N, C-alpha and C positions, 0 to 999 in steps of 0.2 A: 357801094356794096361788093364784098367779095368774102370767100371762103378760102381758107388757107389750112391745110394739115399740119401738125408737127409731129412727125414720125421718130421714133428710136424705141430700143430696148430697155426694159427695166434697169435703172441705175445710169442712163446715158445722159441726164440731165434735161429732161423737158419741162419740168416744174421750175426748175433753176432759169431756164431761157425764158420762160412766159413772165417769170417775175422780174427779172431782169429788164425785158422789154418794156414793161408797164412803168418800172421805177426811173428808168433812162427817158421815156417820151412823155410821161403823163406831166412832169414839169415844165414841159416846154408850151403847153396850153392848157390852162386851168379851167377852160369852159368845155373841155372836151372830156368824156367821163370814160373811164374804164374799169371794166368788171371782169373777174375772175368768177367763173360759176363753176362749182365744185359739189360733190354729194354733200347731203344734209351732215352726216357725221363727220365730215372733213372740214368744214368751215372755221371752226375755231383753230385747229392746226395751220391752216392757210394763212389765217389773219397773224398768228405769231410768226410765221415766217417772213410776211411781208412787213410788219411793222418791226422786227427785228434783222432785217437783211443787212449786210453791210453797204448796200447801195441805197438804202433809205437814210439818207444823211439827217433829216427832220425827224425821223421815226413817227411819221403820221401818214394818213391816208386821205388828204383833202380831196382830190377828185377819183380817188380809186376807192372800190368796194368788194368785199369778197362776200357772194351770195351762193345760196342754193336755188334750186327751182321754186321751192316754198316761200323763200325770203323774198325771192323776185315778186312772186304773186302778191304777197302782203304790201310790198312798196308800190305796186300798180294800183291795188285797190285802195290804199290811201290817198294817192295822187288823184284817183278819178272819185274820191269820195263814195264809194260802193257800200251798200248796206251789208253790215257785218253779220253773216248768218253763222248760226253755231254748228261748228264742225264735229261731228261725231267722230269718236276713235274707237279702237276695236273693242273696247268694253261697251261702249253705247250701242254698236252693231250689233252684238250677243244680245243684249236686253231687246232691241226693236224686233230682232229675228225671232226671239220666244213669243213675242206678244204676236205677231203676224202670223205664224207658224200654227199657233193654237186657233186662231180664227180661220184658218184655210184646212184644218185637219181633216174635215170630212171630204175635201175634194182631193187629197193627196193619195196617190196610187201605190206609192211604195214606202214614203216615209212617215206615214201617219203614227205609226207604233213606235217611231225611233226617235220621238221630240226628247224624251226624257233619258235616252242611253247617254252614258257618260262620254262625253267628248264630240258628241254628234255637233252640238251647235259650234263649238270652236271650228270644225271641220268645215261646216257650212258658212261660218262668217269668212273663213280663208276663201273659200270658192268664190263667195259673193264679190270679195275684195278683187279678185283675180277677173271677175267679169267687169268690174269698172276700170281696172288697168288697162286693160285690153279692149274696151269700147264695145263690149258684148252687150246686144240688145235682146229683150225677152224674145221677139220674133225670129232671132237667128237660132235659139235654143229650140223653137216649135219647128222651124225648118230641119234642123239636125235629129230630132225626134223622127219626123217623117220618114227621112233617108236612112234610119236605123234598121238593122235587119233583127236584133235581139228584142224581145219582148221586155226583158228587163231593162235594156237602155233606154226604151221608149218610154216607160215609166219613170226612169230616173231623170231624163230631160223634162218630162213633163212636170214632174214635181219642181224641179229647179226653176223653169219657167215661170211656173206659179208664183212660187216662194220670193223670186228675184223681181217679180213684176209688183207683189204686194209690197215688198219692202220700198221699192221706189215710190210707189203711190203714196205710203206713209211719209217718207221724207219729203215729198213735194208739198203735201197736206200740211205738214208741221213746221215748213220752213228749215229743216235740216239739209246739211250735206254732209257725205263722208269725206274724208281727208284725201281720196284719190279723186275727187271731184274739184279740188281747188285747182289743178292745173288745168282741168277742162274750162273753169270759170276763167282763168286767167287767158286760155286760149280765146274765148270769145271777146275780151275786153282789152287785151293786149294792142289790137289796131288801132284802139281811141287813145292809147297812151303814148307819152313823148318821153318817158322816163328812159328808154334804149335808144332814142333819136340821135344818130350820127356818132354813136359812140362804138367803142372796141369791147367785144365780147370775146374773153377766152375760155375755154372750157378744158377741165383737167381731172383727171383722177376717174372717169366714167370707164366701166367696162363695155357699155352697151346704152341703148335708149329704148324705152317703151314706146309705143305707138302714138301716146300723147306728148310725151316729149319731142319727138320728132315733128309733130305739128307744131308745137312751141318754136322748134329751132326754126321752121320755116318762116314764122311771124320774126324773128330775131333776125333772119338773115335779110328781110325786107325792111326792118328799122335801123339796123346797126349799119356803122361804115365799114367794120371789118370784124369778121368772126374767125377766131383761130381754135382748131380743136386738136389735141394732143391725143394719139393713139400707140399702144404698144406694139411694135412689129418686131421682127426676126433681126438679128444683126449680118445674118447672111444675104449679101446682095442680090444674090440670085432668086432667093425667096420673097420675091414682091409681093405686097399686100394687096395689089390688084388682080391678082390672079384669083379666079374661084376655085373655093375650097368646100371641103365640107365640115360637119362639126368636130371629127377627129384631130383636125389641125389646131394647135394651141392657139394661134392668133386668129382663129375664126370669128370670133367677137368683132376685133377690130376691123377684119375684112368687111363684116357685114356692115359695120357702121359707115366707114369709109363708102360703101356700095351704095346705101340709102342716103346718105347726104349728098354725095355727088349728084344723084338721079333727083334730088330736090333743088339744088343749085341750077342745074340744067333746065329743069322744069320752069324755074323762075328767071331765066337768062343771068343768074349771078355768077360772074366768072370765078372759076376755081384755079388759085394761084398756084405756081410750083411749091411743092412741099418743102418743109424744113425738115432735113433730115440730121437728128442729132446724133446719129451713129457717126457721121462723117464731120461733125463740127462739135467744136469745143464751146460748151454752153457759157463760159467766162468771157472768153478772148474773142470769140467769135471765128477763130481761125480754122483752118482743115484740120482733122485730128486722124492718126492712123487707126485703121478700123481693127487690126491685129492687137493693139495695145488694149490694156485694161480697160474697162468703161470709169469714167470719172468717178461714180461710187466706190468701185471696189479697187482704186489705185493701192490701198494698204491690205487688201483681201484677194489674192491672186485665185485662190479656190472658189471663190464665189463667182469670179468673172467666169470660170470654166464652166461652173454650175448654170448660169445664165445663158450660156451657149449651147449647153448640151441637154439640158433639162426636157423632157417631153420631146425630142426631136427625132424623127425617123431616121433621118441622116447619121444622127449621132450612135443610135443604136446599131445602124450597119455598121458603122465606123469601130464598134464596140467587137461586134462579131468578127470582122475582118481582122483585127487586131488579134483576137483570140486564137483566130485558125493560124496566124503566121507564127504563133508562140510567144515571141518577145513583146512586150506591151510597150512599143516604142510611140505609139501614138497617145499614150495616157500619159498625162501629167503627173508630178508627185503632189501628194497632198500637204498642207501647211496648215499652221495654227489657227487660221481663219476659219476652219471647218471641222467642227468634231461630232461622231456618234457616240451617245452614251446609253448603255443597258444597266437597267437596275432592277433589283429582285422585285420590288414592289412600288407602289406609288408614292410611299413614304419616302422610302430610299432615294427616290428620284427626286423628289422635292427638297430633300435636305442637301443633296448633292450640288443643285442649283442654288439653294440659299448659300451654301458655301463658296461657290464661285461667284456669287453676287458680292459677297463681303470680300473676297479677295480683289474682285475688280475695284471696289470702293477704297479700300484700306491700302491696298498695295500698288495698283494698276492706273490711280489717277480718275477713275472714272466717277461719275455722280449717278446717282440712282435713277434719275431722267435719261440718262444715257442708255439704258436697258429696258428692252421690252420683252414681253413673253405672250405667246398664242397658246392658248390650251385648246387641244381638239376636242374636249368632252369637259366643259368648265364646271359642271354640276359634279362631277366625281373627285375633282381636284379642290373645290372651293374652301371645304373645312381644314382639308390637310394644309392649303396654304395659310390659311388664317393661323392654324397651331407653329407650323415651322417658322415661319415669316415672324411671329409674334415674338418666339424664343428667340430670334436672332435680331430682333429690334430693327426690321427691313420694313421702311415705310412702302406701302402699294396702295395701287387704285385699280378697282375691278370695272373695267370699260364694258359693263354687262348690266342691262338694266334689271335690277331685282325684281321677282315676283311679290305683290303684296302677300300672297299667302304665306310666305316664310318670316313675316313680322309677330313679335308678341301680342299686338293688339289685334290682328288678325285672327289669332290663334284663340283669343279669349272670345270674340264673339262667335266664330264658327264653333267652338266647343258648347257655347251656350245654346245655340240654336240645335245642337246635338242632343242636350239634356231633354230639351222640350219633346224633341222629335223621337226620341227614345224614353218617354214617360218617365225619365229620372231614374234610369237604371244605373246599378252602383258604378260600372266602368265608364259611363259618361259623366257623372258627377265628379268622379275623381279626376277625368282628363280636365273638365272644367276647371276644377281647384287648382290644379298642377299648372294650368295656362297661366295663371297670374304670377307676373314677377315677383320674386321674394328677396329683398334687400338684406334683411336682417335675419340672424340666426333665429331669433324669437318667433319670427314669421314662419319661417320653415317649420320648426318644432309645433307650432300651433297647427299647421296643416298634417303633420304627421300624426298628432294626436286625434285629429278630427277624422282621418283615414281609420284608424284604430277604431274608432268609437263606432264609425259606422260598420266596420266589419263585425265587431263584437255583437252589435244591438241586432245586425240582421237588417238594417233599414234601408228598404229598397221600394220603388214606388213613389208616385206623387202624393198618396194620402199619407205615407209616414212624414213627409216633408212639411206636410200643412199643419200637423200638430204642433203643440208647442211643448216644448220638451223640459222645459223649467219654469216655474212660478216663484215669483221672490216672496220668501217667507217674512211674515210680520215679525216674528221673533228674531232679531238679528243676535248673532253670536252663537246660534245654535247649529250651524250648517256643518253637515259632515264633508268629509274628502270628496264623496260621491256627488253630493249636490254642488259643490264648488267645480268639480268636472262638468255637470250637467249645465250649469249656469255659464261657462265657457264656451261649450258647445252650442247651447242657445243664441250667444252672441254670434257665432260664426255662421249658424244658419239665418239669422236675422240679415246680416250684411251681407251675406252672398247668396242664400237660397231663395229667401223671400222676394227679391226682386225677378227672380225667375219665374216663381209662380205669378207674379204680376204680369209679366208678359205672357205667359201661357194662357193665363185667364184673357188678356185682351185680344189674343189670336186664335182662339179657341173656335170650334164649329166651321161650319161650310161658309164659303161665301165672302172669304176675308181678302182684301185687296193687297196689292204690294204696297201703297201708300201706308196702309194699317200697321202693316207688319214691319216695314221700316220705321215708323214711328215709335212701336213699342220696342223695336230692338235699340234704337237710339236714346231712349228713356232708361233701358237698361243699363246701358254702358255708362250713362250719367250717375246712375243710382249706386253702381259697384265701384265707382272710381277708377275704370279701366284706364283712362288717359292719364291720370294721375300717376298709377302703378308703373306704367310703361317709362314716364318722365323721370320718375324716381331712380328706376335701372339705368337710363342714359346717362343721368348725371353722375352716376356710381362708376361707370366705366368710360366717361368722357376722356379722361387724362390719357388712360392707357388704349382705347380703342375709339379715337376721334371720328372715324368713318361709319361704324357701327352705330354710335351714340347717335349721329347726326341722322342715319338711316331711320333708327327707331323713331325718331321727334316727327321727321316729315312724312313717316308713314301713317302718323295718328290723321293727321290733316287729309291726307289723300285718301285713307279710308273712309273717312267721314264725307269726303266728297263723292266717293263710289257709290254710298248709301243714299246720300241727299241725289244724286242723278237717277239711280234706280226709282227713287220715289216720283221724280219729275217725268221720266220717259213712260213708265209702266203704269202709274197712279192707280186708277181703278179697275187694273187687270187683277182677276180673281186666279191664285195659285194657293195649291196645298203648301204644306209645311215644308215637305221633301222638294216640292218644285222650288220653292223659294231659296232653300240652302243651295241646290244645284244652280241656280242663277247666279247667286251670289258667289258662288265657287269660281264658276267661268269669269265672271266679270274681274274678281280680285286676280286671278289668274292672267289675265289680260291686260289689267292697269300694270303698268311699269313704274319703278321709282327711280330717277336718276338723281346722284348725289353729286355735288359739285367737290371736285379734290380738295382735301384739306391743305394740301402744300403742292408747290411745283415739283420739287426734287422728290420723286417717288418712281417706283418702278410700276410701268403700266402694263396690265394683264387684259389681253382681249381674247376674241374669237377668230375664227379663220376668215370670215366672209365680211363680216360687219365694221370690225375694228379697222381704224387708221393710225398708223403710226409715223412720227414726224424723223425720219431717218436717224433711228438708234444705233448706237455704236456696237453694242453686244445685244444677239437676239435668241431668244430660246424658243424652241417649237418643241410643246411637250406632249407626250402621249400618241407618238406617232406609231400606232398600232394598225393592223390590218383592217379592224373593224371600224377605224376612225378615219383611216386616208387610204382609199377615197371612203367617205362616209356614205355608208348605203340607206337611202331614203327609205322612211317608213312606208310601208304600202297601206295608207290609210286616207288618201286624198279621196274626195269623192269622185272626181273623174278620172278612170284610168287611162292608162298609154293608148288602149285601144279605142277609148272615146276621143281621147286628143288626135288620132289619126283619123277618125271622122270628121272632125272639124277642119283638119288640114286638108281634107279631099274637097271640102267646101270653100277652099281658101279663106277660112277664118282663122285668124291668128290667136294662139294661146301660149300660156307659159309653155317651157321645154318639158318633154317627158322625163322619164327617169334616165332613159339611156342618154339623151342630150344633156340633162343635167349632170350626169357622172363626168362627161367628157367637159362641160364648162367650169367643174371642180378643179380639174388640171390647172386652169388659168389662174383659180384663186390661189392655189398652193403655190403655184410660179412666183406669183407677186408677193406671196407671205414670205417664202423663203429669201427674197432679194430684196428685203427691207433693209437689214443692218449693212452697215459701211466699213466694219470691221471684223466682226466674228458671228457664225452661225453655229449653234449647237441644236442637234435634234435628239431628242430622247424618247426611250419608251420603256415601259416595265413589262416584266416576264409574268406577272400575276396581277390580275384586274382587282377592282374593288370587291367583287363577288368571291374571291378566291381562286377564282378559274385561271388557266393559263392563257397568256397573250401571245400573239405572233407578232412580229414586227411587220410594218407595212411593206408592201412590196416597192415603195420609194427608197426605202434604206439600202436593198439590194441595187437599184437601179444607180443611186448616187455613189455606192461603192464601186461599181464597174467603172465610172467615169474616171477613176483615180489608180496609181500604180499600188500604192501602199496606205490606202485609209482604212485605219484600224478602228474598230469598235472597243470602246473605252469599258470594261467591266467594274462596274461600282462596288459588287459584290466584295471585291478583294481590296478595298481601299477604305481606309479610316476617315472619318468625315472632317471637313474643315470646320474650326470653331472659333468664334470671336466674342462671344459673351459668356458670362458665369452661369447665366442659366442653361445653356446647351452643355457646358463643361461637366455640371453638376449632372445633368441626364446621362452624359457620354460616361462619366465615372462611375455613377450607381450601375449602369447597363455592364459595364465591364469589370467590375469589382470581383466577382467569382473567378475570373483569368487572372487578375493581377494577384490574386492571393496565393496562386498555385506557384509550387516548387519547380526548378528547372525541370526535374524528372518527371514530375507530373505533367508538364506541359508538353515535353515531347512524347510522354507515352500516350497523351489523349491526341495529339496531332498523327503520330503512327496509326493510332487505332481509326481514326476517322478518314484517313487517307491510305487506306490497305491496297484498294484495288486502284489508285490513281497514279499517273505516270510520275516519274521523279521530278519533273520542272512542276509539276502541279504541288507537289508536297513542299516543294523549296519557295514557291510563291505564297503559300498557306503559312509557312513557318515565319517568312518575312513579314507577311500582313500583321501575324499575331504580335510579332517583335515590335513593330511599328506601332500598333495599337498599345502595346504596354508603355512604352516610352512616352507615348501622348498622356496616357493616364495618369503616369507619375507627374508628368509638367503639370497638368491640370489639378492635380490633388495639391501641389505645392502653389498654385496661384490661388485655390479656394482657401488655403490655410492662412495666406498672406493678404487677403481681401480685407478691404476697409468696412465690408457691410457685414454685421454680425450675423445675418441670415445665411449669408454664403460661408462664412469663417466655419460655422458650427457644423455644416454638411459633412467633412470629411469624419469627424468625430462621430457623428450620428451612423454613418455608415460602416465603419470600422467597429463601433459597438454592436451593429446587427449582422456584421459578417462573423464576429468572433463568440457569438452568444451560443453556448452551448447548454443544452439541457441535462441538469443532473439530478436524478431521483431522489427525493429527501421527503421527510416527512414534516406536516406542520408541527410548530411549536404547539405547547399545550394552551398558551394563552391565545394564540391566533385561532386555534380549532374553537376555544370556548367562544370567542367572538364571533366566529361564523356559524356555529351550530347551537351554541346555547349550552348551559351546564347540564341539562336533561337531554339525551339523544332520543328521540322520538322518530318512528318511521313505520315503513310498512313493507310487505314482502316485494312489491313494485320498486320502493326506494332500494332495497338491498340488492335486487335483480339489476337495477342500473348500476349500480357501484360496481357489482360484479362485471357487467358488461363494457362501463367506460367510466373510469374513475372522473376524468375532467368533465363529462356532461353531467355526472352526479353534482362535482363542485357548483357548475354553472347553475343547475336547476334549485339545489338546495342550499348551496353557500351564498351563492350572489342572488337567487330568487329571480332568474330570467326566464323567460317561457315563451313559446311561440305566440304569434299574434293570434286571440282568438276569434274564431270564425262562427258566424251564427249559422252552424250547418250541422247535419247529423253525417257523421263518417262510419266507415265500416267498423273502425275501433269502436265506436259508441255504441253500433248495434250489438257487437260481441259482448260488452258491457252490460247491455240490458238483456240480453239473453242469459247471461251468466247470474 
C-alpha cells in the first residue's frame, strides 16, 4: 500500500505520464490490474487516449480499465451479486418530494404555501441532493435550527428536516436509492470486494473530492497496491502546495486535496511516497526539463505558456504594477498568434467570425473539425445562432450539453394539450396546441391556417362550442355548397385533433383524480392524435441535413414516454389538480435530460465552462467573455443562504461552498478551460447582448492584456466575413447589394457623411473596409453566376432584378381593368373614399378581393356603424 501525488501545472504532462506508466508496466504482469479513475464525463475521452496512444502497441486494454466512481460501484455490485435497487434521478426526486411534501403540508411552518410556487420543487431537490452528497442527517438540521438566532431560519431548517426525513423514509419503504447514495453503498461493500485487490489505481482530472469520495479513497488505499493522484500546482517552485492557504489562492482546491489525502494515509499508516513533479520532468522521456522552458502542451504556443504562469497569480499582478511604475514594459513578453481577443458587435457577428476561422483552419491550415473545441459561457443564448451559422457554413458540430426534454416537439404537443384542458379550450390555448404539431407538407400548414381563420370568424371559444358537431353529411350528394365543403373540412380537423382532447378532459374531470389516471388519459390522447408519428415524420424530413437534431427528436419520444410511465409508477394514487399535474410534469421534463451520441467523430465539440471535457484540442474558442458571465454571478435562489452555511460551519458541518467561495473556485475552472488548447486560444465577446442591451468585456480580458506588451483586441466590426460556401456567399451578396450598386462619388459621399466627426485614420479604415467588401462581393457574384447548381446560379439575376426595379406610374389597360373590376363599375361612398386615400389599398380590396381576417367581435368601428 502506498500513496503518491503527481504534481504539475496545467499542460505539464500529468495525464501523459500516468498513461505511459500504465502502458509500460501493465504488459509486464497481466495478473495485476491497472485502473484510471476519472470524472464521469471524462471516461470516454480517457479511453480514446489510452487505446490510441503511441505506447499502446496492441491498441487494447487487457488488464487496464478506465472507470469513474459510479462505474466502479457497478463493477463491485456485479462482483458481489448485490440486489439491483432502482436509482432515482433528479426527475424522480422531484416527483417524490411533491408527494411527501403534500402529506407533510400541515406540519410545515414556512413552506406550506410554497409547494406550488414555480421553481420551488427544483430548488428543494437541489438542496436534498446536497444533503446526501455531504452526509447531512435530519438531526443535524434540527441541531442547527436550535442554534439559529432568527425565527425565519429556525422555521426554514425545521421544514427542511421534516421534508428530508419524510423523503428518506419513503425511499427506504419503497426500496429506492438516489444517485448520490450509490457511492455510500459502494463504501459499505467495497471491503468485501476483491475487485481492486493489489491493483494500481490512478486518479486524474479531479478538482477535489466530496466527503463520500474521500471515504472511498480510504478503502481504495487499503485494497490497492499503489494509488497515484494527479493535482494541478503552480510552476513557481517557491509556491509549495503544502503551505496552508485560503480560498483566494488559485490552487486552493489542490492544496485541500493533498492535505486531506495525506491525513487519511497517515491515519492508516500508508506510506506517502515522494511526489512526482511534472514541472521538472519530461513526461515522455522521464528526463529532467528546464522549468523556464514552455510546458510540453504549449511548445507551439508561447503566449499560452505565459498565460499559465501569470493568470490569477498575485505575484504576477504585482509584477505588472511594478513594470508599469518603471515605465518600459521590460518584464512583459510580446503576444504571438497563439492568443487572440476578438470584439464583435453582437452575438451573430461573433459566431460568423468564429465559423469563418474554423473554415480557414480546416481548408487552409490542415486542421480537422475534431481538432477544434469551443466553450460557451452562456450556451442557451448562442444555441440557435450556432445552429443557423454553422448550418450555412456546413460545419459539423456536437453540443456537449444535455438538452432539456421541454424543448422537443413531442413535449410541446403534450404540454399544450394539458394547457387547453386547464384553460377550458380558450382560443389562444387551442391555437398553441394545433401549432405544436410538426407540419411536413404545405397542405398541412394551409389546413391549420384555414382552421385558425374559421375559429376567429365563428367566434368559437370554450369547451361547449367544441363539443358541438359542426357538419352533418347530407343524404343528397352533389348539392353541397362551398360553405358546406369548408364545414366538412373543419369538422374533420375537430374530430382528429379536438375530440381526443375532450375525451381526456372527461376522463380527468372533477376532484379526486389520481396521477395514474391523468397519466393514462394523457398517454391515450398522444396515441389518438398520432403525436409520435407526426414527430417521426419531421425527423425523417430533416435527417439528411440535421442528423443530430433528427436523432434528438426520435430519442425524445421514448424519453418523454418514460417520464410519463415513471410519474404513474412513483406517484400512482396521489390526488393532484390539473394545474399541479402540469407543474410536476414541467419540472420532471426540465430535469430529465437527453444525451445524443455524436453522429460522427470529426466535428467541433461545443461545451460549457465547468462540466465539459476536451481532449487536447489544437485550437480553442471561449465565446461570450462578458462581465456578467466570467465570473458568472450565482443566482440568489438557493434555499440555504450564505448566512445559513456559516451557521453550519460554526457547528463543524461541511456543506457546499457559499457564493464567495464559489466565485473563487470559478477562477480555477476558468484557468483550466483557457489552457485546454495546444496551439491557439481565441477569447471573444459581443458589445450587445441577446436582449439588445450593451455588454462589457469581462475583467479577465483586461487582466490578460496586461500580461503582454502588444496584445491588441481585434475589432470584427471593421472586417469582411470569411466565406467558404455558396449559401454564405448568397447571403453576403444580398446584404451588400445596395453598396455594390453605388457609384464611386456616391460611396465617397456616404462615407464622408457617416464619418464627419471621426479621426482621419478611422475614415481611412472605413473606406478600406468598404472597398474590401466590394471586391469580395464581386468575387462571390462571379462564383454564383458560374455555379453548377441552378438554385445558386439564379440568385444574382434575382438580386439585380430586385435592385433595379423602379416603380413607374401607369394606368391599367382597358382589358385588364375589365377583368379586375368587371364591365359595370359598382361601388359606394366608402369605396371612393378608400380609392382617394390609397389607390393600392383599393386595388387589394376590390380588385384582388383581399380582406383582413374576420374576427367574431364587436369593434369600435362596428358600434359607430350601428349608431349611424
